[in-house]
C-alpha positions as CSV (number, residue, x, y, z in Angstrom):
1,M,0.2,0.1,-0.1
2,P,1.6,3.3,-1.4
3,K,2.5,5.5,2.0
4,P,0.2,8.3,2.3
5,F,1.6,12.0,0.8
6,K,2.5,14.0,3.8
7,A,3.2,18.2,2.9
8,E,6.4,19.5,4.6
9,S,8.1,22.7,5.1
10,R,10.2,22.3,1.6
11,H,7.4,21.7,0.0
12,W,5.7,24.6,0.6
13,M,8.8,26.7,-0.6
14,L,8.9,25.2,-3.8
15,I,5.3,25.8,-4.6
16,V,5.7,29.6,-3.4
17,A,8.9,29.9,-5.8
18,L,7.1,28.0,-8.6
19,I,4.3,31.1,-8.0
20,I,6.5,33.6,-7.7
21,A,8.3,32.0,-11.2
22,A,5.5,31.7,-12.4
23,Y,4.3,34.8,-12.2
24,A,7.7,36.6,-13.4
25,S,7.1,34.7,-16.5
26,Y,3.9,35.6,-17.3
27,R,5.0,39.5,-16.7
28,L,7.5,38.2,-19.4
29,I,5.3,37.3,-21.8
30,E,2.5,39.4,-21.1
31,P,3.4,42.2,-24.7
32,Y,2.9,39.0,-26.9
33,L,-0.2,37.2,-25.1
34,G,-2.6,38.0,-28.1
35,P,-0.2,36.0,-30.7
36,I,0.1,33.2,-28.0
37,V,-3.0,32.8,-27.3
38,M,-4.6,33.5,-31.3
39,G,-1.9,30.4,-32.1
40,F,-3.3,28.5,-29.0
41,I,-7.3,29.2,-30.3
42,I,-5.5,28.2,-33.9
43,S,-4.1,25.3,-33.2
44,L,-7.2,24.1,-31.2
45,L,-10.2,24.4,-34.4
46,Y,-7.1,23.2,-37.2
47,Y,-5.4,20.3,-34.9
48,P,-8.3,18.3,-36.7
49,I,-7.4,19.0,-40.4
50,H,-3.5,18.5,-39.0
51,E,-4.4,15.3,-37.9
52,K,-4.8,14.3,-41.1
53,I,-1.8,16.0,-42.8
54,E,0.3,14.7,-40.5
55,A,-1.2,10.7,-41.2
56,K,-0.2,11.0,-44.5
57,M,4.3,12.1,-43.3
58,P,4.1,10.0,-39.9
59,K,7.8,10.4,-39.9
60,R,8.2,14.0,-40.9
61,P,5.9,16.1,-38.2
62,N,7.9,19.4,-39.2
63,S,7.4,19.6,-43.0
64,A,3.7,18.8,-41.5
65,A,3.6,21.3,-39.0
66,I,5.4,23.1,-41.8
67,L,2.4,22.9,-44.6
68,S,-0.3,23.5,-41.6
69,C,1.3,26.8,-41.0
70,T,1.7,27.9,-44.9
71,L,-2.0,26.7,-45.9
72,L,-3.1,28.9,-42.6
73,T,-1.1,31.8,-44.0
74,F,-3.0,31.5,-47.5
75,I,-6.3,31.1,-46.0
76,I,-6.0,34.2,-43.1
77,V,-3.7,36.7,-44.9
78,I,-5.0,37.2,-48.4
79,P,-8.5,37.6,-47.7
80,L,-8.2,40.3,-45.0
81,L,-5.4,42.0,-47.4
82,V,-8.7,41.8,-50.0
83,V,-11.0,43.0,-47.3
84,F,-9.4,45.5,-45.6
85,S,-8.0,47.4,-49.1
86,S,-11.9,47.1,-50.4
87,I,-12.7,48.5,-46.8
88,I,-11.0,51.5,-46.4
89,Q,-11.6,52.2,-51.0
90,Q,-15.3,52.3,-50.2
91,G,-15.4,53.6,-47.3
92,T,-13.3,57.0,-48.2
93,T,-15.5,56.9,-51.5
94,F,-18.9,56.6,-49.6
95,S,-17.7,59.8,-47.2
96,K,-16.7,61.7,-50.3
97,G,-20.5,61.1,-51.5
98,S,-21.6,61.9,-48.8
99,Y,-20.2,65.0,-48.0
100,V,-21.0,66.8,-51.5
101,W,-24.5,65.5,-50.7
102,L,-24.6,66.4,-47.2
103,T,-22.9,70.6,-48.6
104,S,-25.2,69.8,-51.7
105,G,-28.7,70.1,-50.2
106,G,-29.7,67.1,-50.2
107,A,-29.4,67.1,-45.9
108,E,-31.4,70.2,-46.1
109,Q,-34.2,68.7,-47.9
110,M,-34.4,66.0,-45.6
111,L,-34.9,67.9,-42.7
112,N,-37.6,69.2,-44.5
113,H,-39.1,66.1,-44.6
114,P,-42.7,66.3,-42.6
115,Y,-41.4,63.0,-40.6
116,A,-38.5,65.2,-39.7
117,Q,-40.4,68.0,-38.8
118,S,-42.7,66.3,-36.8
119,A,-39.5,64.6,-34.9
120,L,-37.8,67.7,-34.7
121,S,-41.0,69.2,-33.3
122,L,-41.6,66.3,-30.5
123,I,-37.9,66.6,-29.4
124,D,-38.5,71.2,-28.8
125,K,-42.3,70.2,-26.7
126,Y,-40.3,67.1,-24.5
127,S,-36.6,68.3,-24.7
128,P,-35.8,70.0,-21.2
129,F,-32.8,71.3,-23.5
130,E,-32.7,75.0,-26.3
131,S,-34.7,74.1,-29.4
132,V,-32.9,72.0,-32.1
133,D,-32.4,74.7,-35.6
134,G,-31.7,71.9,-38.5
135,Q,-28.9,74.2,-40.1
136,V,-26.8,73.0,-37.0
137,I,-27.6,70.1,-37.8
138,I,-26.9,69.4,-40.6
139,Q,-23.4,71.9,-39.9
140,K,-22.3,69.2,-37.2
141,I,-23.5,66.7,-39.9
142,A,-20.8,67.9,-42.7
143,S,-18.5,68.1,-39.8
144,A,-18.8,64.8,-39.3
145,A,-18.8,63.4,-42.5
146,S,-15.4,65.2,-43.1
147,K,-14.0,63.9,-40.4
148,F,-14.9,61.0,-41.2
149,G,-13.8,60.5,-43.9
150,S,-10.4,61.8,-42.5
151,Q,-10.0,59.3,-40.1
152,L,-10.2,56.3,-42.8
153,I,-7.0,58.1,-44.7
154,N,-6.0,58.0,-41.6
155,M,-6.9,54.7,-41.0
156,S,-5.4,53.0,-44.5
157,A,-2.0,55.5,-43.4
158,K,-1.9,53.5,-40.3
159,L,-2.5,50.2,-41.4
160,L,0.6,50.9,-43.6
161,G,2.5,52.2,-40.7
162,D,1.5,49.2,-38.9
163,A,2.3,46.6,-41.3
164,T,5.5,45.7,-39.6
165,N,3.6,45.4,-36.2
166,F,1.4,43.1,-37.7
167,L,4.0,41.1,-39.6
168,V,5.7,39.9,-36.3
169,S,2.6,39.3,-34.6
170,F,1.4,37.1,-37.5
171,L,4.7,35.7,-37.4
172,L,5.0,35.2,-33.8
173,M,1.6,33.9,-33.8
174,L,2.1,31.0,-36.4
175,F,6.3,30.7,-34.6
176,V,3.4,29.4,-31.5
177,L,1.3,27.7,-33.9
178,F,3.9,25.6,-35.6
179,F,5.1,23.9,-31.7
180,L,1.4,23.4,-30.6
181,L,1.0,21.4,-33.9
182,R,4.2,19.5,-34.0
183,D,4.6,19.1,-30.5
184,H,0.5,19.1,-29.4
185,E,0.9,15.0,-27.9
186,K,3.7,16.7,-25.9
187,M,3.0,19.4,-24.4
188,V,-0.6,17.2,-23.1
189,S,1.0,15.3,-21.7
190,T,3.4,17.3,-19.6
191,L,0.5,19.5,-18.7
192,R,-1.0,16.4,-17.3
193,L,1.8,15.3,-15.5
194,I,2.2,18.6,-13.8
195,I,-1.0,19.4,-12.8
196,P,-1.8,17.6,-9.3
197,L,-5.2,16.4,-10.3
198,S,-6.6,13.1,-11.3
199,R,-6.9,12.4,-14.6
200,S,-10.6,12.1,-14.7
201,Q,-10.8,15.6,-13.1
202,E,-8.0,17.2,-15.5
203,D,-10.0,15.1,-18.6
204,T,-12.7,17.4,-17.2
205,L,-11.0,20.3,-17.0
206,L,-9.0,19.7,-20.4
207,N,-12.2,19.1,-22.5
208,E,-14.5,22.6,-20.5
209,V,-11.6,24.8,-21.8
210,E,-11.1,22.8,-25.1
211,Q,-14.8,23.3,-25.7
212,V,-15.1,26.7,-25.0
213,A,-12.4,28.3,-26.2
214,K,-13.7,26.5,-29.8
215,S,-17.4,27.7,-28.7
216,A,-16.1,31.2,-28.7
217,V,-14.2,31.7,-31.5
218,L,-17.4,29.9,-33.6
219,G,-19.8,32.3,-31.4
220,A,-18.1,35.5,-31.4
221,F,-16.1,35.3,-35.1
222,L,-18.4,33.0,-37.1
223,T,-21.5,35.2,-36.0
224,A,-20.0,38.4,-36.8
225,I,-19.5,37.3,-40.7
226,V,-22.5,36.2,-40.9
227,Q,-23.8,39.2,-39.8
228,G,-22.4,41.0,-41.4
229,F,-22.8,38.8,-44.9
230,V,-26.5,39.2,-44.6
231,G,-26.2,42.4,-43.6
232,G,-23.8,43.5,-46.1
233,F,-26.2,42.2,-48.9
234,A,-29.9,44.2,-47.5
235,M,-27.2,47.1,-47.6
236,W,-26.4,46.5,-51.0
237,L,-30.0,45.6,-52.2
238,A,-31.1,49.1,-50.5
239,G,-28.3,50.7,-52.6
240,F,-25.7,51.6,-50.2
241,P,-21.7,49.6,-50.2
242,A,-22.0,46.5,-49.8
243,L,-18.6,45.7,-48.1
244,F,-18.3,48.5,-46.5
245,W,-21.5,48.4,-44.5
246,G,-21.4,44.7,-44.4
247,S,-18.1,45.0,-42.4
248,M,-19.0,47.7,-40.4
249,M,-21.7,45.2,-39.5
250,A,-19.7,42.5,-38.6
251,F,-16.9,45.8,-36.4
252,A,-20.7,46.3,-34.4
253,S,-21.9,42.9,-34.3
254,F,-19.6,42.4,-31.3
255,I,-21.2,45.9,-29.4
256,P,-23.6,44.0,-26.6
257,V,-27.0,45.1,-26.5
258,V,-27.0,47.7,-29.5
259,G,-25.2,45.7,-32.1
260,T,-25.8,45.7,-35.4
261,A,-28.7,48.2,-35.3
262,L,-26.2,50.9,-34.8
263,I,-25.9,50.2,-38.5
264,W,-29.7,48.9,-39.9
265,L,-31.3,51.7,-38.2
266,P,-30.0,55.3,-39.3
267,A,-29.6,53.5,-42.7
268,S,-33.6,52.5,-42.5
269,I,-34.0,56.3,-40.9
270,Y,-32.2,57.6,-43.7
271,L,-34.5,55.2,-46.2
272,L,-37.7,56.7,-45.0
273,L,-36.4,60.5,-44.7
274,V,-35.8,60.2,-48.9
275,D,-39.3,58.6,-49.4
276,Q,-37.7,55.3,-49.8
277,W,-39.9,53.8,-47.5
278,E,-40.6,50.0,-49.0
279,W,-37.3,49.6,-48.6
280,A,-36.5,51.5,-45.3
281,L,-39.1,48.6,-44.1
282,F,-37.3,46.0,-45.9
283,L,-34.2,47.0,-44.1
284,S,-35.7,47.1,-41.0
285,A,-37.6,43.8,-41.2
286,W,-34.4,42.2,-42.3
287,G,-32.8,43.7,-39.4
288,I,-34.9,43.0,-36.7
289,I,-35.8,38.9,-38.2
290,V,-32.7,37.6,-40.1
291,V,-29.6,40.1,-38.4
292,G,-31.3,40.0,-35.4
293,S,-32.7,36.0,-35.3
294,I,-28.3,35.5,-36.0
295,D,-27.5,37.4,-33.3
296,N,-30.2,36.4,-30.4
297,V,-30.7,32.6,-31.9
298,V,-27.6,31.3,-34.0
299,R,-25.0,33.3,-31.6
300,P,-26.1,31.6,-27.6
301,L,-26.3,28.3,-29.6
302,L,-22.3,28.5,-30.6
303,M,-21.4,30.1,-27.8
304,Q,-22.3,27.3,-25.3
305,G,-21.9,24.6,-27.6
306,N,-21.1,21.2,-25.6
307,S,-19.6,23.6,-22.6
308,S,-21.6,23.1,-18.7
309,M,-22.2,27.3,-19.0
310,N,-25.7,28.5,-19.5
311,T,-26.7,30.9,-22.0
312,L,-26.1,33.8,-18.7
313,L,-22.8,32.8,-17.5
314,I,-21.7,33.1,-20.7
315,F,-23.2,36.6,-21.2
316,F,-21.9,38.1,-18.5
317,S,-18.5,36.8,-19.1
318,I,-18.4,38.5,-22.4
319,L,-19.3,41.5,-21.4
320,G,-16.6,41.4,-18.7
321,G,-14.0,40.4,-21.3
322,L,-14.7,42.7,-23.2
323,H,-14.7,45.5,-20.4
324,L,-10.9,44.2,-19.0
325,F,-9.4,42.6,-22.4
326,G,-11.3,44.3,-25.0
327,L,-11.4,42.8,-28.2
328,I,-9.9,39.0,-27.4
329,G,-11.6,39.2,-23.8
330,M,-14.6,37.1,-26.4
331,I,-12.4,34.3,-25.8
332,Y,-10.7,35.0,-22.5
333,G,-13.7,35.5,-20.6
334,P,-16.0,32.0,-21.3
335,I,-12.8,30.6,-20.7
336,I,-12.2,32.2,-17.3
337,F,-15.5,31.4,-16.4
338,A,-16.0,27.8,-17.6
339,V,-12.7,26.8,-15.5
340,T,-13.7,28.8,-12.6
341,A,-17.4,26.4,-13.4
342,V,-15.1,23.2,-13.6
343,L,-13.3,23.8,-10.5
344,F,-16.4,24.6,-8.2
345,H,-17.9,20.8,-9.8
346,M,-14.6,19.1,-8.6
347,Y,-14.9,21.3,-4.9
348,E,-18.4,20.0,-5.0
349,V,-17.9,16.3,-5.6
350,E,-14.2,16.2,-3.6
351,F,-16.6,17.7,-0.3
352,K,-19.6,15.9,-1.0
353,D,-19.4,14.2,1.7
354,F,-18.5,17.6,4.0
355,L,-20.8,19.4,2.4
356,E,-23.6,16.9,3.0
357,Q,-22.8,16.7,6.4
358,Q,-23.1,20.3,7.1
359,D,-26.6,20.5,5.6
360,R,-28.1,17.9,8.2
361,N,-26.6,20.5,10.8
């Protein structure tokens, strides 16, 4: 019968030293945490495909990992370059056209519409502030449109200026991804060895992290892509630049509560004020029924996936993650909540007798 383990002072000193060393190591890699986490997430999503590539060349793991990284480079980088260049081009053209329309009397004509006049009258009647002047509104909108165009031009210049940083981050992500794919089994075995849990607990913890990471990526980014595509299609039918506004909808889908309504609602109001009420009605109905259903139905299903977290926990984990970590927090938040939920479940199992006894007292 094995001798039961008894923690001594040297064991506690080692644990403290490990915690300090782990924190110091974290501070070292903190500036590069984004590429490392993205490499980890992409490796989870891509590993089933990599296994098939590795099966074709079982004695050449380095070549298999290099081939996988090369394929991912073509899959990710080329479409992103095409989309971003098109967004900048369409956005700049739209901004210039909007400014010309505003300054040539289009906005004034729109504000003279009976619907606009009724809305302004209601605002004047119930608002505690000064009366709203239509000319002031036009000037502010024209100024905003001009600034928006300048920001797009500056954005394109900034993207070119940050090309080196993006390249370094992407190469670092590929570097991490190479080792995660090549040494996947070794890393999992080492992780199992150093985690002081039973094999069943390790399986539960690792499987939950994997499932939640996959679900977070699919739920957040796949939903954004689908909403951008569907919303861009409707905007194109209504006469707006499809790629630009579809991309804006994809980015807006990450904003909690408001989401894509930040794009299609003002567009619908504009169409209504220029006497295109059929397209305004279509765009509103499409935004509520089609785009909204993707956000309210598809996203929770994808985010929940096979994980044990319910929709409420997922919602707050996303909000908290966005607040603390920015966009990447949509992945960090659910993973942190998932690990916490699994640890609570382990606590419940390990201390079941003690907890039941406490309940009886």
